[in-house]
N, C-alpha and C positions, 0 to 999 in steps of 0.2 A: 360539482367542480370546486375544489378547494382553492381559495385565494389567500395569498400571503401579504403581509404588510410591505409596502414599498420601502426601498432603501431610504427614501427621503424622510420617512417617519423615524427610522433609526438615527439618521443624521440629526433630526430635530431634537431627539432626546439628548444627544451629546452637546448640541448647541445650548440647550436649556441649562446644561450643567456647566456651561462656560468653558467648554473644552477649546473651542475655536470660533472665530467670528464667521458669519455667513459669507462675507465678502472674500474670504480666503479659500473658498472651496473650488474644486475643479473636477472635471469628469475623470472617472477611474481609468487608469492606464497600467501598463506592465510595470512602470516605475512604482506605482502604488502597491501593486501586488508584491514586488520584491521587497518593498520597504516594510511590509507587515512582518512583525515578529511571529515566529512559529513555536507555539507551545506544544510540548509532548511529554510522554512518560510520567504521568502523575503517580506518586508513591505516598501512601498514607503512613503517618508516623505510628509507632506501636501503641501510643495512648489515644490515637484518634483525634488529636487536637490540631494537626497541621498536615499539609501536603507539600512534598518536595516535587519539583518538576524541572524540565529543561526548556530553555528559551534559545532559539536560534535566530540570530540577526544576520542580515546580509551586508557585507562590507564591499560596496561596489568598487572602491579604490583598490582594494586588495583582490577583488574578483573572487570572493569566497564567502562561505558562511562561517559564522562564529557561534559557538554554543557556550552557555553558562548555566549554572545551577541556581535556582530560585527556590523560595519557600513562601508559603502563605498559610497563616493560621485559619481555622474555619470560623473565626469570629469576624468582626468588621475592621480589624486593624490593618489589613491590606498586605500585599506581597512585598518581599524584599529580596534583593539580589545577594547571593552568597559568594559568588566567584566573579572575578573581573579580569582574569588572566587572558593574555592574547592567544594562548593556546586553547584547544578545545577541551572543555570540561563538560561531561555528559554522563548519563546513566546513573543517577543517584539512587542509592539504596540505604535504608536506615540501619543503624546499629540496633542490636537487640533491645537495649534500654532506652533508645531514642535520644541519646545525648549527642549524636553525631551522624554523619553521612559518609559512607563509602561512595566513591565515584571513580569513573575512568577519566583520565586526563592525558593529553599529549605534552604537558608542560616540561617533561624531562627529555623530550625528543622522540619518544615512542609512547604508545598507549599503555599506561600502567595504572594500577589501583592506588588511589589516594584516600585519605580520611580527613574529614573536616568537622570540627565542633560547631554545632548550630548556634551556640551561645556567643560565638565570636572567637577570633584567633585565626592563625594561619594553618592551612592544611599540611599534613606530612605524608610523605610517600610511603606506601605500604609494600609495594613490590618493585624490584629492579631486575626484571626478567630480560633475557636477550631477545625475546620475541614480543610482538604486540599482543596485549591482552584484550579480550572482548567479552560481552555477554555476562556481566557480573550478577551473581546471585548470592545472598547472605543466608546462612542457615538460621533456623528459628532461635537457637540458643546463642547465636553470635560467635560461635567458636570456630566456624569454618566459612570460607567463601569458595564458591565455584566460579570458574571463568573458563574461557576457551582460548586456544592458540592453534595456529596452523603449523603442523609439524609433518616431517617425513615419517611415514609409518614405521620404517625400519630403523629409525634413530632411537636410541635408548635414552638420550639426554636432549635437553633444549639446546645446549651448545653445539651438538652435532648438527641439528637443523640450521642454526645460525651460521656455522662454519661452511656447510654445504652451499647455502645461499650465497655466501661471500665468494666461494670458489667459482660458482657458476657465473657470477657477475664479472670476476676478474679473468676468467678463462678465455681462450681464443676461439674455441668452438661454440656455435650457437644452436646447433641442431638438437631437436628433442624427438625421441622416438616414442610411439604410442602403440599399445597392443589392443586397447578397448576403445569403444566409442565414448562420447562425452569428453573429447579432447579440448573443447572449449565450452564455456557456460556463461550465458548472459553477456558479460563484457570482458572476460579474462580467459586466456589460454591456461589450461591446467599444467602445473609444474610438478605434480606428484605429491603435494602436501594435502593433508586432510585437517579439518577443524576437529580437534578433540577437546573433551571436557576434562578439566583439571580441578583438583581440590587442594586448597592451601589452608593449613592449620594456622590459627591466630593465638597469640598470647593474651594475657590479661589487659595489655595496653592497646590491643587491636593491631599489633604489628605482626608481620609474618614470622612464623615459628617453623623453620625448616623449608624444604623445597616442595613445590607443587607436585601432586601425584596425578599421573595420566590414568584416568579411569578406563580409557579405551585403548590401552597399549596394544599395538599389533593389529588393530582393526582398521581395515581399508574402507572407512566410511566417515561421513561428516556428521557432526552434531554441534550446533543445530543444523538442519538441512540448508543448503545454499540454493539460491543466492539471498533469499528473503527471511530465512528463519532467524529468530533472535532469542533473547533471554526468556521469553514466554514458553520456550520449548524445554526449559530446564527447571527442575524443582527438587528441593530437599524433601526426603521422606524419613520416617522413623525418627522424628525429632532432630534430624541433622546427621544421622548415622548412615544414610544412604542418599543417593542422587538418582533421580529419574530424568531421563532425557529422550528426546525424539531423534531418530536417525533412520537412514535408509541404507540397506546393504549395498556396497559398491560392486564393481565387477562388470561382467559382460552385459548384463541386462539393465544396468542403471539408467541408460538413456531412454528406455521405454517403460520403466517401472514406476508406479506410484505407491509401492508397498513401503510406506514409512511406518515404523513401529516405535513403541515405547520400551525403553530398556531401564533396568534397575541395576545399580552397582553399589557395593559398599563404599562409603566415603573415604576409607583408608586405602582403597585399591587392593584389598586383600584377596579379592576374587574377581573373575571377569564378569562383564555385564550379562544379565539374564533378560531375554526377550519376553516382556510381559504380554504382548499382544500378537504373538506369532500366529494365532488362529485366524486373524483378520488379514486377508491378502491385499486389502486396500489401505487407505491413508489413516494413520492414527497420529494425533498431535495435541499440543497445548495441555500438558499435565498440570492439574491443580489439586492440592491437598486440602481437605476440610480442616477447620481450625483445630479439631482434636487429633488430626493426623491419621485417622482411621480409614477415611474414605478418599479414594482417588476418583476425580472427575477428569474427563478428557473429551476431545472431539474426534469423531470417527466417520469415515466414509464407508460405503458398502461395495462399490463397484471398482475393481482394479483397473488401472490404466486411464482413469477419468479424473483429471485434476479439478473439475468443477462440479463433482458430485455433491450431494447435500451433506454438510457436516452436521451430525446430530451428537447430542451429549450422551455419554455413557458413564456409568458409575460402577464401582466395585470396592469391596473391602480389601485393603492392602495387608496381606498376611505374609510376612517375611518377604520372599522374592516371588510371590505369586498373587494373583487376583482371585478373590472369592466372591460368589453371589453377584456376578456381573449382570448388569441390566441396561437396557436402552431407555434413558429418561425421556427423550423427546422424539421417540420413534413416530408418533402420530402428528407431529407439528411440521407443517410443510414450509419451513424456513431453514436456511443454512446459517448456522451459528458461526460467528467470527471471533468472539472473545467471551471469556467467562471468569467469574469470581464468586467465591462463597461469601454469604453473609456471616456476620460475627458468630451467630449461634449455629451455623451450619445447616439451617433448615431451608435456606433459599439459595439458588444460584442466580446471580445476575448475569445476563447474557446480552450481547449485541448481535443484530442480524439485519441484513438488507431487507426492506419491507416497503413495497409500493413507492419506490423513489426516495425513500428515507433510509437512514441507518439508525434504527431505533433501539431503545433499551427495554428489556423485558425481565420479569422475575419468573423463575421456574421453581415450583414447589418440589423439593427433593424427595418427599415421600410419595407424592402422587403424580408428579409431572405436569400439573396444571400450569399454563402459561398466561401471564398477565402483562399487558403492555404498560410500561411506566412512563416513558417519554417517547413521543412519536415523531415530531417534525424535526427536520435537519439531520445532522450526522453526529453520532457519538464516536469520537476518535480515541477515547481513553476513559478508564474507570478506576476509581479507588474507593475502598469500602472501610468504614469504621463500624463501631457497635451501634451507633444511632444516626449515622449520616452517610449519604452517598455523595461522592464528588465525580462529576463527569466533565470530560473535555468535549465541548460542543461547538460545531460550526454549521453554517448554512450558506446559501447562495448570496446572502447579504454581508457575509464577513467571515474572517478566519476564526480559529478555535480560541476560546477562552474557558477558564475553569468555572464551574457552577457547583453549588452545594444544595442538597435537598434532603428531605426526610427519607427513610428507607423505602417508603412506597413511591418515591419519586415526586411527591407533592412539595409545594412551597419552594420551588427552585429559585435561587437568587445567585447573582454573579459573585464569584470570589476574586476574579481579576478583570481588569479592563485595560490590559497592556497596550492594545491596539486602538483604544478609544479615540485618541486624537487623530490618528491616521485615518480611521474610518470616517470620522467627521469631516476630514479635509477632502475626501474623495467621494463625489456623488456617484451613486450606483443606480442601476436599472431595477425597477420593480419586477417581480416574477410571479408566475402562477403555474400550477400543474393542470393539465387537461387530459381527457381520455377520448378515444375514438374507436370505431370498429375496424380492427386490422385484419390480418390473414384469418380466413375461416370465420369472419365476423366476431372474433374473440376480442375482448377489451385490451387495448394497449394504452400505455401511459406516455405522456411527454411533458416537457417543460417549455415555457416561453419566458424569455427575459427581454424586457422592453429596453429600448435605447435610453441612455441618460437624458434628462430634460425632455421627457416624452411629451409630444403634442398630438392629441388624438386626431387632429385635422390634417396631419401630414402622413405621407406614405414612406415607409422605410425599407431599405434593402435588407436582405436576410442572410445571416450566417447559419447555415444548416449543418450543425455539428453532429458527427457520427462517432459513437464511442467504440473503444477497442474491446479486446477480450478474446472472442466475441462475448464470452459469458461475463459481461461487465454491466455498468449502468452509468448514465449521465443523470445523477439525481441531485437532491437538495444538499449540496456540499460545496465548500470553498476549495477550489483546485489551484495548485501553483504552476500547472502547465497548460491545461485546457480549461481556462476560466472564462465563462461566457461574459463576465463583467468587462473583460478587456475589449470585447466587441461592442458591448453596450456603450462603453465610454467613447468609442470611435464612431458612434452614430448608427450602429447596426442592431437590428433585433436578432436574437438567437432563438433557434428552434432545435430541440433535442428530443429524440424519440428512443424510448426503451423497447426496441423491437424484439420479436421472438428470439430467444437465446439469452436475453438479459436476466440478471439475478434480482431476486426480491419479489418475484411474482409466482412463486411455487416452482418445484423442481421440474414438473412436466413442461412448464413454459421455458425453463432454461434448457432442458434436454432437446427441445423441438428443433433446434438449429442443427443437430447432428445430421451430417450427410446432406445439408441443405443450405450451405453458406450463402448462396446467391438467390435463394428462393423466398422463403417466408420473410426474412429480414428486409429484402428489397421491397416486397409488397407492403410491409408495414411502413417503410420509409416513404414510399409513394403515397400511401393513404394518409400517413401522418402529416406530410407537408400539405396535402390537399385540405385536410381537416383544419390545420392551423390557418391557412390562407382564407378558408371560409369563415372561421370563427373570429379572426382578427383582421378586420378590413384595412387596418393601417399597414399591413404587410404588403410589400410590392412584389407580387409573384413573378414579375418580369425581371427582377434583379435579385437573384438568389445564387449563392455560391455554396457548394458542398465541401466540407472539410472533415478529415478524419485521420487517425493514427492507428498503426498496427492493424487489427482487423478493420478499423475504420478506414485506414489507408487502402486495405484490400477492397473495401466496398467502394471507395472512390474510383479505383481502377476498374471494378466491375461495372459501376454506373457509367463510366466513360464509354463502354461498349453496349451495355444492356439497357441504358436509359440515356442515350447520347444527346437528346435534344431538349433537355430540361433546364440545365444550369448555364449561367453565364461563365462560370469558372469553377475550377476544382483545386483542392489542396490535398496532396497525398504525403503524409509523414510516415516514414518507415512502413510502408504498406507492401503487402504481398502482391507481386505481379504475375508470377508463374508458379502454380501449385506443384508442378513436377519438380522443378529445381529447388523450390522451397523445402520439399520433403527431404531431399538429399543433402541439404546444406544447413538446416536448422539444427539445434542441439537437443531440445526436449522432444523426443519422438512420440511420447505418449500423447502429446497435445494434438499433433496432426493425425496420428493413427486413430485416435478416438473420434475426432470430428469428421474424418473422411472415411471411416469404416474400414480401417486396415492400412497396411503399407501401400506405397504407390505401386510396387511391382505385383502386389496381390489384388489390387483394386484400382487400376489406372482410371477406369471410367468414373469412379467416385470422385476423383480429383479433377478430371478434365471437364466434368459436367458444368462446373462453375469456375472455370479457369479464365481469368481476365486476359491472359496472353492470347487466347484463341479469338478474341473479339477486337483485336487491335485495328482491323480493317474498318471498324465503325467509329474509331476515336476521332472526334473533331473539336472537343471542348478544351479551351486553354487550361493548362495544369501547371501548378507549382509543385515540384517534387523535392522532398526534403529527406535526407538520410544521414545517419551517423556511422562512422567507420567501425566503431566498437559495438555495433548492434549485431550480436551473434544469434539472437532470436529470429529476426528477419534480416538476413545478411544484406550488406550494402549493394550487392549485385542486383537485388530486386529493384531498388530505386534507380540504379543505372540503366537497367533494362527498360523500365518504364520511360525514362527520359529519352533513351535511344528510340523507342517506338514513337514517341511524340515528335521528335525532330525529323525522323525519316518520313513521318506522315505529314510533315509540314504544318503541324499544329503548334500554335504559340505555347512555349514552355520555358520554364526556368528551373535550374537545379541549384538547391542550397545544400551544400555538403559540409558536415562537421567532422573533421578528422579526430576529434577528441571526445565525442559524445557517444553514448550507447543507445539503447532503445528509447531513452528519454533525453531531453536537453536540460542539464543540471547546472551548467556553468552560468552565473548571473549575466555576464556580458553576452554570452551566446543566447540566453533567453530573450534579452532585449533585441538582439539582431533577429532572432526568430520572429518575434512579434512584429518588428518593423517590416520584415519581408512579407509576412502573411498579410498584414493589414495593407501594405502597399499593393499586393496582388489583388486584394478585394477592391481597393479604391480604383485600380486601373480598369477593372472589368465591370464594376457595379455603378459606374457613373450613370446618372439619369440619361 
């Protein structure tokens, strides 16, 4: 069993540095979580001497996040802030010669491309487009930029899209007609626009030279894929003469298809895109070119219709508009890759992957495919590579992401930033450790325990039993801004988290095992995991336990209410599935439910009803807090309303917290505070001694 240093040790390091006095510390809370600056998007300079990145701060008075561009050299001189505008400055990308940064900013009233000299001076606006620009990518020679805009497919100009949007807003009618599924996705109703990739030529000064060219003109599909695809789905090829992007064909089957492909188009728009990966009916993603531009690496799945299949790395020579000598580099490695970058010499691919409760960094030999773990504990949230150094964005259960620099083999890692050092020192956190136990079929299952702040081994503590979503997800060694166990530790609770069968990072067979068994193996793992934690840690009060979960975790809370009704003092169900039948007919991404429940509802009703919480309502007796957002189209709000109705008609103590402006997540800072106050208040009400 691996043990990790307690947060108090981290605090003592900062105290020794004089960051803050011990008398000023306090238990970690949601206010500390929101106060933490969020680093993201590290980008290595062309000469490998510095990294640009984005920092998001939370403005509670304005009830919003603010983002700025920062830079840090790889020596010991420390980071400096480059932008301070009240608008959002984000997505930094280096110029080819490294003298400046292109970035996206809303300072003109819409999201446009700007350029900033890193030596000092004011930024200047590069684009003044009638639509918002996103997903900025700069060509290797610095002569072109690629960006994305949402356009109506039948519009030949950007002004056409802008004018049509204005007419819709000012018109008297509001009805929208649809002919295909996917009428809404994640948190938006579709209005006919698609995200297309555009290329803009630049002059010698880095200013726009002409109008952007739509590389996808007439194509009824999105690039990058929505809702979570980003600039990592776009890459320049052939020295900047072509663009490779990931997309999925739209139309009738879009709602149940995971056939995402890589396309190549000439950067001048002189020919339509060519599908490079048409032979793979499953998911292709994340195109990355080798430094010499000859080799394309990307991530690929093998099974169509399964969004949580294993992503493996594939390689091929890029010859014109086709791939040659294609091969699977990590076919024999039982981990799903989530990010990748070439080394400067092209001989190594650095990849990240979930691994035994961590998100670790690995090196993959391009020639032979041998995999070497470079950095294991915690979570790698970003990566930038130079000729002789690696920069990683790293976080763990003890604190949020900061930048670190190391040798190419991952050794000698040291911090580049400590932007949250003072805030971390001010907030006392709970120590944590990972444990294992024999779960379903006596197979090894992993979990985490987070102790309460100011832990006293002679006391007994109530337990927050946190259940992750997905279900192909994980509650691992990472710092979370929504489901953070330190928020419970600061309130005096111990947190227990189980990576049940179906979780990621333990091999694809382990992940696949939940298929057709939502309420089976995972429930057994949760039952055995809680029992193992109570047996291993005598300071846990087994009589005072509350189970909490969101999404699939919320489904499991509803399932527990009927299938394990006498175990918990209370339950918290956030955006959880209540009725699998109505869920099938109202959710948007049908590949998700059809894979997990072995087909459509009308073709396999028994597969859904076998583990349907709605069928066990007659056994519900445990007090439950139900939370739901109106903009959650993944698990529609009626699922939460149905659960609340069932509870009240059963005369079970219940409370409904409804957010009319939140989606599947709670993102608004003030709403996040309210969420935590309600949840912790519910625990305090039912877990009193």
